[in-house]
N, C-alpha and C positions, 0 to 999 in steps of 0.2 A: 289532620292538617286542614285548616280552613281554606276554602276557595273564595271567601268573601273579599271584596276589594278593601284595601287599606284606606282608611278615612281619617281626616283631621277632625278636630273638634267641630261640632255642628254650630251653625249660627244661632244666636240667641232668639231671633225672631224669624218667622217664616210667613210667607203669603201664599195663599192658594192660587193656582193657575186657573184663569177663566178663558183659556184659549179654546177655540173651536176649530177642529181640523176636518178635512174631507169636503170642504165647500168648493164649488166651481161655478164660474159665471156661465150663464146660459149661452152667451155668444162666444165663449172660449177665451175671452180676454182676462187679464189679471184682475182679481178682486183686490180691494184694499187689504194689504197685509198678506196676500197670498203669493208665495214664491212662484216664479214661472217655471215650466217644465225644463228638465235638464236631460241630456243624453247620458245613457249608462255606458260605462267603459267596457272594453273587451277584456275578459279575465283569462289568465292562464297560470300555470305553476312552473317554477324553476325546478331544476333537477333535485334540489334538496328539500322540496316541498313548500318553499316560500311562495307567497302569492305575488303576481305581477299584473298590473292593470294598464291598459293602453287608453289614453284619452286623446281623441283625434280632433283636429281643427274642423274637419268636414266628415260627415257620416259615410259609411260604406267601405271603409278601408279594411282590407283583410290582414290578419295577423296570424300566420301559421307556423312561425319559427318555433323550434324546439331547442331547449337548452341541452347541449351535448357535453357539458363539463363533468357530469357525474359526481356532483358534490354530495358529501355526507351532511346530514343535518347537524347544526351547531348545538353544543351543550351550553345552555344559558344558565348562569349562576347568579343573576342579579338579585340583590338584596336591598330592601328599603329599610333604613334605620331612622328612628325617631330621636331627636335631641330634646330631652326634657327641659333643658335650660332655655334654648332659643325657640323651642316649639317649631322646629323645622325638620323636614325629611331630607335625608341624604341617600342617594342611590350608590351602592357599592357594586361595581361591575368589572371585576378583574379580568374577565375573559376578553374585554375589548382591547387589551394591550396588543393583541395580534391583528388588529384591524389595518387595512391598507393605509399607507402613509405617503402622500405626495409621490405617486408613481409617475413615470415618464408618460408623455402623450401616447406613445405606442402601446402602453400597458394600461391605459385608462379603463376602469371597469364600467364606466357609464357611457362610453361610446357604443355605437351599434356594433353588432357582431358582423365581421367581414372576413371571409376566408378562414384562415386558421386563428384569427384573433377572436377568441370566445370571451364574451363579456356578460354582464348581468342582463343585457337586453338581447334576446336571440332573434333580432331582426336587423336587416341592413339599413333601415331608416325608421324613424318614428317622429311623432310630434311631441307629446308629453307622456311620460310613463311614471308610474308609482309602484314601488315594490317594497316588501319587507326588508329591513336592514339586515345584512348578513351578520353584523356584529352589533346587535341591539343593546341599548341600555335597559330596555324593558321588553318583556315578552311573556306571553301566557304560559309557555313551557317552563318558565322559572318555578312555577308552582310545584312541579314534580321533582325539583332538585334542591329547593331551599325550604327549610322548616320555618314555621311561625314561632316567634319567641315573645312571650308577654310576662316577663319576670322583672317587676319594678326594681330599678329604674330603667331596665333595658327592654325595649320594645322594637321588634323588627319582623319582617315578613318577606315573602318572595316578591321580587320586583316584576310583578305582572303588568299587563298593559300591552303596548305595541309601539314600535318605532318604524317609520316608513321613510323612504327616500323619494323625493319628487324631482325628476329630471326634466328641465324646462325645454330642452331642445337637443337634437342629435349633433349639433354643431359645437365641437369642443372649444372653439375659439370665441364663441359668442358670450354675451352677458345678459342678465335680465333686462338691463336698460336698452339693449339692442333688439329686443323682441318686438314683433308687431303687436298692435293692440289686439288683433284677433287671437294671436297666440297667448297673450296675457289672459284673455277671456277663457281660454282652454285651461290655463293654470288655475284660474279662479274656480272653474268648474271642478277641477280635481280637488282643490282645497275643500270645496263645498261638499262634494260627494264623500270624501274621507271623513270630514267632520261629522256629517250626519250618521254615517255607518259606525264610526268608532264611538260616538256618544251613546249609541244603542247597545254597546257591550256592557255586561254586568261588572267587568273588572276595570272599567274606565270612569274616572271622575272629571277629567279636564283634558281637552284637546288643544294642542299648541302647534300652529302652522308657522314655520319660520324659515328664514333664509340668511345665510352668512356669505359675505364676499370679501376676499382679500387675504393674502398671507398674514397681514398684520392682525387680522381677527383670529387667525389660527385655523383657517380652512385647510383641510388635508387632501381634498380633491379639487382640482382646478376647473373641471367640467361644470357648467352652470347647473346648479341644483339647490334644492332646499330640503327640509325635513319636516316630518310631522311626529310629534310625541303625544301619545295617548297615556296619560298618567293615571295610576290607580289611587291617587290622592289629589287633593286640591293644593297646589303650591302655595307657600306662605304669602307671597306677594299678591297672588290672585285672591286668596282668602281675605287678605286685608282690604283689598279694593271691594270685594263682595260685601264685606261688613259695612263699608262706608255707604254703598248703594242701599243696603237693607235699612240701616239706621236713618238715612235721609227719607226713604219711602215711609218707614214707620212713623217718622216725625211730621209727615204731611208735606215734605218738601218736594216730592216728586223725584224725577231722575236727576241725579247730580250732574251727569255728563250733559244732559239736555240744558240744564241751567248754566253750566260752565261754557257750553258752546255759544249760548245766547250772549253771555258776558264777553266772550272773546270776540265775537262778531261786532259787538257794540264798541269795544275798545279798539279793535282793528289793527293795533300796532304789532301783534304777533301772528297775524294771518299771513300765510304763505300763498294760498290760493283757495278759491271758493267757487263751486259749480252748483248746478241745480240740486244735486243729491249728496254732495260730499264737501267737507271743509278740511283743509290741511293747515295746521297751525303749530307754532312752537309753544310747548307748555309753559305756563307762567313760572313754574318751579323746575324747569328743565335741568336734568342732571348732566347731560352731555353737551359739549359746546355747540354741536349742530344736531338737533333732535326734532323730529316732526311727528305729530300725531294726526292720523287721518281718521275721521269719524263720519258716519252717515248722518245726514240731517234728521232722517226718520228714526224713531226709537226702535231698535231691534237688538237682539242679544247674540246671534250667531250668524255665520256666513250662510247657512242654508235658508235663512229668512230673507235674503236679498231677492229683490225682484229683478227681472231681466234688464230693465233700463238702468238700475243701480249697478248691476254687475258690469254692463257695458261701459258706463261712465267711469267706474272704478279703474278699469284697465288704463284709461288715459290719465287719470289722476295719479295713480301709482307710478306710471312711467315718468310723468312730469316731475315728481319729487325726486326720483333717482337721477334724472337728467340734471336737475338743479344742483344736487350734491356733486356730481362729476364736474360741473362748470365752475364750482367754487375755486378750484385750483387747476382747472384745465387738465385734469387727470382722473382716472377711475378712483373713486373714493371707497375705502374699505368701510363696510357697513353691516349692520344687523337689522333685519326687519321681522317683526312677529305680530301675530294677531291675538289680542285679548278677547276671548269669547266667554260666554256664560258657561260656567261649569254645570255638571249634572246636579240635581237636587236643589235644595233651598238657596244655595249660594247664587244660583242663577236668577233669582227673582229680582226684577228691576235692572238687570245688567244692560249696559249699552256697549255695543261692539266698537272696537277701535284697533287700529294698526299703528304700532310705533316703529319708526325708522330712525336710526341714529348712526352717525359715523364716529369712530374713535379719533379722527383727525381734527386737530384744533387750529392748525395753520399749515401753510405749505412746508412740508418736510418735518412736521411736528405732530406727535400723537399724544392723546390723553391716556395716561397710564393710571390704573387704579392703585394708589399708594396707601400709606398708612391710614389716613382718615377714612377713605372709601372702603378699603378691604378690611381694615381693622375695626374702626369705630362705626362704620356704616353711615358716615356723614359725607355727602357728596360736595365737592368743591368744583364749581363750574367756572372756567376761565373766560367764557364769552357770555355776555348778557343775552337773555332770550330775545329781547327787542332788537339788539344788534344782529343776532343770528337770523331772525326773521327778515330783517331789512336786506341782508346780504343774499338770502335765498330768494326773496322776491326779485332782486336785481339780476339773479342768474338765470331767470326764466327765458 
């Protein structure tokens, strides 16, 4: 049984990295391109052996709670299967049918442990926590339960990797948009820490930090939280984007996203907001009625490369976009937000970090459903022009 990570086809061209690590400024300030120091989380284990990490707004907080639930480790049977026609991976994870589904507030597994209410977090309060998903789509332990198959045309392997839950606050009634900028910085620290650590694993090719909100999206837990998926392969959409970056670089065009950002700033009509370090704009070929891409002005590929000033400003920009979405219809907008980061290996050469935030709401009381053209043919039909969407979002600030 192979323990090697599952991989998609490799890119046709590759560029050697010329990065230099381990440098520090003599006066302790940030060097150009050097991420600023970040605090390490407090780590512990849950009763079934899953890891839990506390990320605090301020240092020095004690976390001594012990999980008293006596859980048995889950048996993970995730399998990754390759479709030779579409050249896409599908993860089969039948064990997830038993996952928690829309519990009452009193039974929320993400709230703090209080009295006899035992939850995933064995403390009576916390700032931000990250823990391994109890019902993961991907987990390293799948390697012990699922064989590798390579008998053309059938190719599959264990769904290794990792799935983590990121809980943004201990307040069950809050939302990401209601968090303070300081708390959002802590969330960014958590995303950054987990990206760096997970990309260092031999069974991980791509790390995706994302957040869903709203019953309309399909959220099964109301408590404000997001997730992190560490995939053992490069997802098809990411590989396609990576190939575009590679081809542009090989053709002497430089970074596609840098060029695109320059063109969007010059056109101005799709810009939602622009700050010293970040630009938020509606993509020229947006698929969703209201879709915003947040990109750093500086060229970088992953969250761990962000400098302190960039992370601090990102907290405000991210909150601003979410607030604009909510003001469109004077009600909380259902949305998905996710970070496109450089994958491991050659796919990451020339990558430019970006966060995509979109709502499935197209008008008051109306949702954008993926029907035949989108789900069947893969061709998106957008009901709102990107220019109109950007104008409305600018006006909702």
